[in-house]
C-alpha angles and dihedrals in degrees: 000000000000117000127205124189114232110206089224103036105025127227113002138166110275090235088075092065138076123203113223099186139261122330107249138163117266117232120247114276091249095045118129117275091249090062090051091047091052090048094049101039112022123083122190092216089200120189103230139036116349137170112235140184114242133182125208096213101202093054098028088231116158118205142154125254128193107218136175106226093198094070101010090243117159106221099185144332128219141178117258089252091054091049093049091047091052089049091050094249128116125215 
């Protein structure tokens, strides 16, 4: 059984979570349609360490996980506020 640590609820079975893709910057509201299409539909699918959006379904808690896609290892999880603070942005 694979365990993932939810920042709100602690260690839980991975079946309680949904991966929502890599964290990426949103284009400007007036950006060309092609930029929005790339944002909505293209994934980098990078081999290595990525930051991803995850949802703990039972609690509806969104958070960010740092995961190595080469071995599917979850390095760490953090609240959105912790992620934004580490990126130098405030909510």
